N, C-alpha and C positions, 0 to 999 in steps of 0.2 A: 096334276092334270091327269084327268081321266081319258078313257079310251073312246067316252061319247063326244068329249070337248074335243078332241082331234077330229073324228068323224064327222063332226056338226048333224046333220039332220038325214043321213044317209042310212042310218038303221040296219040295212042288211047289205051285204055283200054276197053275191054270188057268182060261182065257178064251176066250169065242168067237173066232173069227178075225172076226166082223163087228163086233164091239165094239172089238176091237185097232185094227181098221183105220179105223173110224171117230174113236177117240180120236186116233189118228193124225192124222186129215184136219182136226179141230177145233184141236187144237194146232199146227199146223203150215201155217193155211191164210195164203197170201201173196196180199195184194190188189191189182189193178191198179188206179189213180187213173185216174178220168175226171171230172176238174173242169172245171165249163164256165162255174160262177156264183159267186155269194156262196156257196153250198153248201160250196166246194172250200176256203174261209178255216177253215170248221168243221172240215170233215174233215181239213185240215192240223194244228189246234192238239189234236184227238185224239192224234196221235203224240208231241206233245210232253210233258212232263215230269208236267205236272199230271195227266193223264189216261193216258198211257203205254199205248198199246195192246200195246206188245212183252210183256204179262205174259199177252197172249193166244195169244204165237206169231207174231205179226206184227210183226215185227222191221223187215223192210224191205216198202216199199210200191215195188213192180216197175214200171219203164217199159214193158214187155214183156208182150203177152199171152203167150208161149210160154213163160212162166215164171212164170206164176200160177192161182188157180183161183178167186177172189172178183172180180167186177167190180163198183167202187164207182159209181155213176153219179150224181154231184151236180152239180145243177142244171137248165138248160133245155135240151132239146136242140132244135137247128134241123132245119129237112127237110136240108140241103145237110149236115149231121152225122151224119145217119140211116146210110147206106150204111157211114161209116168205123167206127161205132159196132158194124153188124152185122160187119162184116169183121174187127174186133178179137175181137167176142166168138167167132167160126168158128176164131181162130185159136187158143184157149184150150185146153189140153186137158183131156179130160174126166175127172174129175166137175168140173164146173165151177159156179158158183153167181153169180147177180146180186143186189145190193143196190140198191134206189132210194132215195136221199137227197134228202129235201126235197119241197115240193109242187110245183115246176117241173118236177121228173124224173117224180112220182109220175101228175102230172094237168094240165102246164101252168102250175099254180096260177092268177096273176092276169092271165097273158099270155096270152089267148083270140086266137090270130088264125092266119093261115093259113101263116106261116113258122114256125110251132113245131109239133114233136110234141106231142100231145096224150095224153102217157104215154109214159113209154120202153119199158112193156109191148107197144107196138104194134110195136117192134123185135125186141128180145128177151126171153124168157120171165124175169121178175123172180120171187124169192123170198122177199123181204122187204123190206115198204115202211116208210123212216121220216120220218115225219109233222113239217112245222114249217117254217117259213119265216124263215131257214134255222134247220136244227134244231141244238141245244146237242151239244156233244160227248156227254154223259151219253145223249142219245135215240140217237146213232150207236151207243154202244157197248152200249146195251140192242138192238138191231136186230142187232148180231152175236152177242149173246148168245142171242138167238132163233134164229138162223142157226146156232149150234151147237148148240142141241139140236133143231134138225129134221136137222142131220146126224148126231147121235149116234143117231138112231131110225131111218136108210135101212138098205134091207136090201140085199144085195146083187144080188138079182133084179127089184130096180126098174132099175138099171143094165144089167141084160143086157135086160130087154124094151124099154127106151129106144134100145138099139145094134140091134137087129132093127127096131125103127118106122122 
């Protein structure tokens, strides 16, 4: 059975360029893992067979920022680690997104001292926050789906204005 028999007399399928590009971005998002504490264990289990993040197009977790477009920050960020986090973010190609996983990454959790950054949004712009201590894999998957919904709604002029600024 060929494509012509399945489509019938439709002939041509049209779609807006923005919709096609955003569909490709959401279904081929490559995360760069930045696991610093216990949240990283939950992030690793999300890739395992019970939760299987590869069904969202995230087959490989990239160790290199040059091959990834999603940074998942999991755990508390020390002040000494902040410049490294920023450098890795700057090395990622555009468009890029950041997901803050866990209370420690979002607001430093119960660790309120001078050695820790009180929220990763002081260093990099965060797109989605995933709450919990540590958050369950289901919560991380919900955060990724939330990010996918945001990416599907993006417009090209948003990236054009971001580059000009």
